C-alpha positions in Angstrom: 66.8 190.5 219.0 68.6 189.1 215.9 69.3 192.5 214.3 70.6 193.8 217.4 72.8 190.7 217.9 74.2 191.1 214.5 74.8 195.0 215.0 75.8 194.9 218.5 77.4 191.5 218.8 80.5 192.9 220.4 78.6 194.5 223.3 76.7 191.3 223.8 79.7 189.3 223.8 81.9 191.4 226.1 79.2 192.0 228.7 78.6 188.2 229.2 75.1 187.8 227.4 76.2 184.3 226.4 72.8 182.7 226.8 71.4 185.2 224.3 74.2 184.3 221.8 74.2 180.7 222.4 70.4 180.4 222.0 70.9 181.7 218.4 73.3 179.1 217.4 72.6 176.1 215.2 71.9 172.7 216.6 75.0 171.4 214.9 77.0 174.0 216.7 75.6 173.1 220.1 76.3 169.5 219.5 79.9 170.4 219.0 80.1 173.0 221.9 78.3 172.9 225.1 77.1 176.1 226.6 79.4 175.6 229.5 82.3 175.3 227.1 81.2 178.2 225.1 80.8 180.3 228.2 84.2 179.3 229.7 86.1 180.0 226.4 84.3 183.4 226.0 85.2 184.7 229.3 88.7 183.5 229.1 88.9 185.2 225.5 87.5 188.5 226.9 89.6 188.7 229.9 91.9 191.6 228.8 89.5 193.2 226.2 87.8 196.5 227.0 85.9 196.9 223.8 84.9 195.2 220.6 84.3 197.2 217.3 82.7 195.8 214.0 85.0 196.4 211.0 83.5 194.6 208.0 80.5 192.2 207.0 79.8 190.2 203.9 77.6 187.3 202.7 78.1 184.4 200.5 75.6 181.6 199.8 73.3 182.5 202.6 75.9 183.1 205.2 76.4 186.5 206.6 80.0 187.0 208.3 80.6 189.8 210.6 84.1 190.6 211.9 84.7 192.3 215.2 88.1 193.3 216.7 89.1 194.8 220.0 90.6 198.3 220.5 94.0 197.2 220.2 93.5 195.1 217.0 94.9 192.0 218.7 91.8 189.8 218.8 89.0 189.1 216.5 85.8 187.3 216.5 84.1 186.2 213.4 80.3 185.3 213.4 78.3 183.8 210.7 74.5 183.8 210.4 72.7 181.8 207.7 69.6 183.1 205.8 67.3 182.0 208.8 69.3 184.3 211.0 70.9 181.4 213.0 74.5 181.4 213.9 76.2 178.7 212.2 79.6 179.2 213.8 82.1 181.5 215.5 85.8 181.9 214.9 88.0 183.2 217.7 91.6 184.2 216.6 94.4 186.7 217.3 94.1 189.6 214.9 97.6 189.6 213.2 98.8 192.4 211.1 102.0 193.2 209.4 102.2 197.0 209.1 105.8 197.0 207.8 105.1 194.9 204.8 101.6 196.6 204.3 103.5 199.7 203.5 105.6 198.3 200.6 103.8 198.6 197.4 104.9 197.5 193.9 106.7 200.4 192.1 105.0 199.3 188.9 101.3 199.4 188.4 99.4 196.3 187.1 96.0 195.0 186.1 94.3 191.9 187.0 95.4 189.0 184.6 91.9 188.7 183.2 89.9 189.4 180.0 86.5 189.6 181.4 84.7 189.9 184.7 85.9 187.8 187.6 85.4 187.6 191.4 88.0 188.2 194.4 87.5 185.1 196.6 90.5 186.0 198.5 92.2 189.4 198.6 92.9 192.1 201.4 95.2 193.0 204.3 93.9 190.7 206.9 93.5 186.9 207.1 89.8 186.8 207.5 89.3 188.1 204.0 92.7 186.9 202.6 93.8 183.2 203.3 97.2 184.1 202.1 97.9 187.1 204.5 99.9 185.3 207.3 102.4 183.8 204.8 105.1 186.3 203.7 105.6 184.7 200.3 102.0 185.1 199.4 100.8 187.9 201.7 99.2 190.0 199.1 98.1 187.5 196.6 94.7 187.2 195.0 92.5 184.2 194.2 90.0 185.0 191.4 87.0 182.9 190.3 84.1 183.3 188.0 80.7 183.4 189.4 77.1 183.2 188.3 74.1 183.3 190.6 76.4 183.0 193.6 77.9 179.8 192.4 81.2 179.2 190.8 79.9 176.2 188.8 77.0 175.1 186.9 75.0 171.8 187.2 77.4 169.3 188.8 80.5 170.5 190.8 82.4 167.1 190.1 83.7 168.0 186.6 86.2 170.7 186.0 84.4 171.8 182.9 81.3 172.7 185.1 83.3 175.7 186.6 82.9 179.1 185.0 86.6 179.8 185.6 87.9 176.7 183.9 89.2 177.3 180.3 88.9 181.0 180.8 91.5 183.2 179.3 94.4 184.4 181.7 96.4 187.5 180.4 99.6 189.3 181.2 99.1 191.8 184.1 101.7 194.1 182.9 104.7 194.3 180.3 107.5 192.0 180.9 109.6 189.1 180.0 108.6 185.5 180.8 111.3 184.0 183.0 109.7 180.7 184.1 107.0 178.5 182.8 105.7 175.2 184.2 103.1 173.1 182.3 102.2 169.7 181.8 100.6 169.2 185.3 97.4 167.5 185.4 94.3 169.3 186.3 92.8 167.8 189.7 89.6 165.7 189.9 87.0 166.8 192.2 88.0 166.3 195.9 91.9 165.7 195.2 94.6 168.3 195.3 98.1 167.9 194.2 100.4 169.0 197.3 103.6 167.9 195.4 103.2 170.5 192.7 101.9 173.4 195.0 101.4 176.0 192.1 100.4 173.5 189.5 100.8 175.1 186.0 102.4 178.5 186.3 104.0 181.5 184.5 106.2 184.0 186.1 107.0 187.4 184.3 109.9 189.7 185.3 109.0 193.5 185.2 110.9 196.6 185.7 112.3 197.3 189.2 113.1 193.7 190.0 109.4 192.8 190.2 108.0 189.6 189.2 104.3 188.5 188.6 103.1 184.9 189.1 100.0 183.6 188.0 99.2 179.8 189.0 96.9 176.9 188.4 96.8 177.0 184.6 95.0 174.4 182.7 97.3 171.6 181.6 98.9 172.4 178.2 97.3 175.7 177.8 100.2 178.1 178.3 101.1 179.6 175.1 104.3 181.6 176.0 107.6 180.5 176.7 110.6 181.5 178.7 112.3 184.4 177.1 109.2 185.8 175.4 108.4 189.4 175.7 104.8 190.0 176.7 102.5 193.2 176.7 99.9 193.9 179.2 96.7 192.1 178.2 98.4 189.4 176.1 97.1 186.0 176.4 99.2 183.6 178.5 96.9 180.5 178.9 93.8 179.3 180.2 92.6 178.9 183.9 92.6 175.4 185.3 92.5 173.5 188.4 96.1 172.1 188.7 98.2 172.1 191.7 97.1 172.5 195.3 93.9 173.8 194.3 90.4 172.8 195.3 88.7 174.1 192.1 89.3 176.1 189.0 90.7 179.6 189.8 93.6 181.9 189.2 96.1 182.7 191.9 98.0 186.0 191.0 100.8 187.7 193.0 103.6 190.1 192.6 106.9 189.4 194.6 110.5 190.6 194.9 112.2 187.4 193.6 111.7 185.0 190.9 111.6 182.0 193.1 108.2 182.0 194.7 109.3 179.9 197.7 112.0 182.4 198.6 110.2 185.6 197.6 108.3 188.4 199.6 104.9 189.2 198.3 104.3 192.8 197.6 101.2 194.8 197.8 99.9 195.5 194.3 99.4 199.1 192.9 96.7 198.8 190.3 96.2 201.3 187.6 93.0 202.8 189.1 94.7 203.5 192.4 92.1 201.5 194.1 92.7 198.2 195.9 90.1 195.3 195.4 89.5 193.0 198.2 87.4 190.0 199.0 83.9 190.1 197.6 84.8 192.7 194.8 84.0 192.1 191.1 87.0 192.9 189.1 86.9 193.9 185.4 89.8 193.8 182.6 89.9 197.6 182.7 91.1 197.5 186.3 89.8 200.9 186.3 87.0 199.9 188.5 85.3 197.1 190.3 82.1 196.6 192.0 81.5 195.8 195.6 79.4 192.9 196.5 78.7 191.1 199.6 80.6 188.0 199.9 82.6 185.3 201.7 85.1 182.7 199.9 86.3 179.3 200.2 88.6 178.6 197.2 92.0 177.6 198.2 90.8 176.0 201.5 88.8 173.2 200.1 86.1 174.0 202.7 82.6 175.1 202.3 81.7 178.7 203.4 80.2 177.1 206.6 83.2 175.1 207.4 85.3 178.2 207.4 83.6 179.4 210.6 84.9 177.4 213.5 84.9 178.1 217.1 88.4 177.3 217.9 91.3 178.6 215.8 93.0 176.4 213.4 96.4 176.4 211.7 96.2 176.9 207.9 99.7 176.1 206.6 99.5 174.8 203.1 100.8 176.9 200.5 98.5 177.6 197.5 95.8 175.3 199.2 
């Protein structure tokens, strides 16, 4: 039954087999939502749906996430199983897409701003694998972390120094001229985020064809370039930190059409290999290839993987969170 539910959830859900689904949910889920509430909401959500189809699945820290969308790509249901095949949560939300901007790629080609192996926590062209996607200024941004044994930190998560990404090298994604640098913002302590300085310490580089790359959340006092410097692809810019509206050490990387990231439009990035990494991929400095893994992420949300799965839609409105 569990495997059938995972593989055929859309059929079960659309055809009213709500007792079967609800019976596989965690006690904490049932304490939050009664069966009657679940049934009523599900019937209402399915009212104009003729079919659901599975589009993607990934796993992270024992949670398997499956994403189903209707035939018109207007509604989505995300369902998450733990390693005991118990449903920890569901997320109902309209499946919004932006086909116009999805077709606007950078004219230049870029590499990821890394010097070794990193992991894509947010990235892709829907909001279920890319937290940034609903927001025009950062729609095609990436968040990168370093991981080992499915964790982003060693020992205690209370210290920045415990995170594999903290202090790691950040490099220029392409040749260009540094046009803006902000340094001196303190790195956050665990449990706090700096919403007044959204990007924290950051660097913006101007490239050909009026394109600008931005890397955010540098470690305080680590940026080693200044405004006006010419940089080459792969040149050291600074070290990864946890500054700004950030829940743990990571890199935020995007390319945009304006130097001011609050006014800019994010551009879909052409990488040298011609491929496009998405959430769950492991990316490497060559950018010639990356490895697929099964993952889910949490980084700019400050929520755990389990907390990302909610029954009711929520609004995520913070920039760089």
